[in-house]
C-alpha positions in Angstrom: 26.7 6.9 16.8 24.9 4.7 14.4 24.5 0.9 14.4 26.2 -1.6 12.2 23.8 -3.9 10.3 24.3 -7.2 8.5 21.2 -8.3 6.6 20.3 -12.0 6.4 19.6 -11.7 2.7 21.3 -8.5 1.5 19.9 -8.5 -2.0 16.4 -9.7 -1.3 13.4 -8.2 0.4 10.2 -10.0 1.2 7.4 -8.0 -0.4 3.8 -8.4 0.6 2.1 -6.4 -2.1 -1.5 -6.2 -3.3 -3.9 -5.1 -0.6 -1.0 -4.3 1.8 0.5 -1.7 -0.6 4.1 -2.7 -0.9 5.0 -3.8 2.7 8.5 -5.2 3.0 10.1 -7.3 5.7 13.9 -7.5 6.3 15.9 -9.3 8.9 19.5 -9.4 10.1 21.8 -8.7 13.0 23.1 -5.5 14.4 25.8 -4.2 16.6 25.5 -1.0 18.7 28.8 0.8 18.9 29.0 3.7 21.4 25.6 4.5 23.0 24.2 8.0 22.9 21.6 9.2 25.3 18.0 9.0 23.9 19.1 6.3 21.4 21.4 5.4 18.6 20.7 6.4 15.0 19.0 3.5 13.1 19.6 4.9 9.6 21.3 1.7 8.4 17.9 0.0 8.8 15.5 2.9 8.0 17.3 3.9 4.7 16.2 0.5 3.2 12.5 1.7 3.2 10.6 4.7 2.0 8.8 4.5 5.4 10.0 2.3 8.2 7.0 1.3 10.3 8.5 -1.0 12.9 11.9 -2.4 14.1 11.8 -5.3 16.5 15.0 -6.2 18.2 15.5 -9.3 20.4 16.8 -8.7 23.9 20.4 -9.8 24.4 22.5 -10.5 27.6 20.4 -8.3 29.8 19.9 -5.5 27.2 16.5 -4.5 25.9 15.7 -2.5 22.8 12.9 0.0 22.1 12.2 1.4 18.6 11.6 5.2 18.6 9.8 5.6 15.3 9.5 9.4 15.6 13.3 9.9 15.9 14.4 6.8 14.0 16.5 5.6 16.9 17.0 2.5 19.0 16.9 3.1 22.7 18.9 0.6 24.7 18.0 -0.4 28.3 19.7 -2.5 30.8 17.5 -4.8 32.8 17.8 -4.0 36.5 15.4 -6.7 37.9 14.2 -9.4 35.5 11.5 -10.5 37.9 10.0 -7.1 38.4 10.7 -6.1 34.7 12.4 -2.9 35.6 15.0 -1.3 33.3 17.2 1.7 33.0 18.5 3.4 29.9 22.2 2.8 29.1 24.4 5.7 30.0 25.7 8.1 27.3 29.1 7.1 25.9 28.9 3.4 27.0 30.8 1.1 24.6 28.4 -1.6 23.5 30.5 -2.9 20.6 30.9 -6.3 22.4 27.1 -6.8 22.0 27.2 -8.3 18.5 24.9 -10.4 16.5 21.7 -9.0 17.9 18.8 -10.2 15.7 16.2 -7.8 14.3 13.2 -7.7 12.0 12.1 -4.4 10.3 8.9 -3.7 8.5 8.2 -0.8 6.2 7.0 0.4 2.8 9.1 0.4 -0.3 
């Protein structure tokens, strides 16, 4: 299942052109609906770019996010021990729709 995305500035993109070659930065919040093993489809973010280079998602209520650039997915982990920094991937089919308003920043080329 894909994520739901709300952009901070839906009709504007910050473009860093010139020597950087059309790099764009967007920000917003996301909601993960039902989790799928190996990550949820991040197309609502990646489709905004010709090439999406990086998606950074803040941790939220014990959940950690990792960007899988190759597969264009967000992998969600649950922290198991904050002191040791251990984590485990969220199980397939878990409903994460209550986890709303998670901030993200994405960088890519347009």
